[in-house]
N, C-alpha and C positions, 0 to 999 in steps of 0.2 A: 069289729067286722067279723062275722062268722064265728061267734064264740064256740059253737058246736064243733068246729074244726080246729080249735086252738093247737092241739098237739100235732095234727097233720100239717098245719101251716108252719110250725116250728121245724118239722122234719123236712118239708119241701124247701124251706128257705136255706137249708144246708145241703140239699141234694139236687135241686132243680134251678139252674141259672135263669131260665126263662121266667119261671114263677117269681123268683126273687126280683127280677127286673120289673115285672108288671106290678108286684106288690109295692116296690119302692116308688114307682111312677104314680101309683094310686095315692100313696101317702103324701107325696110331694104336691100333687094336685089338690088334695084335701087341704093342706096347709095354705096353698096359694089362694084357694077359694075363701078360706077363713080370713086371710089377710086382706083380700079385696072387699069382703063383706064388712069387715071392721075398719075399713079405710086406712089400714096400715100401708097398703099398696093402692095405687090408682086403678080403677076398673069400672067399666060401664056395666049396667045390668045385662046387656047382651053378651059381653065378654064373660061375665060370671056364669050366665046360663050355658054358654058353650063349654066352659071348663067343667061344669057339672055334668053335661052330657058325655064329655070325654071320660070323666071319672066313673060314671055309671057303666060305660062301655068296658073299661078296665075291670070293674067289679064283676061284670058278667063273665069276662074271660077267666078271672081268678076263680069264680064259682064253678065254671065248667071244669077247670083243672082239678079243683078240690073234689068234685063229684066223681070224676074219673079215677082219681087216686084212691078214693075211699071205697070204690066199688059200687057206689050208689047209682041208681038208674033214674 
């Protein structure tokens, strides 16, 4: 996710608690979605779709933080 911001992500994960929390939530949701899609955990298509929407919302928040921290507009 966001390979062009790899160094900035590493920096923010050590300095920005909010960013780290969002990043960890995003990764946890990603794993949960994979588990449900691969039938490791039970899940309906609607549940999976809702989790994907939540993950996308987190990704949008992370991207906004990255853009602001990098000075990009």
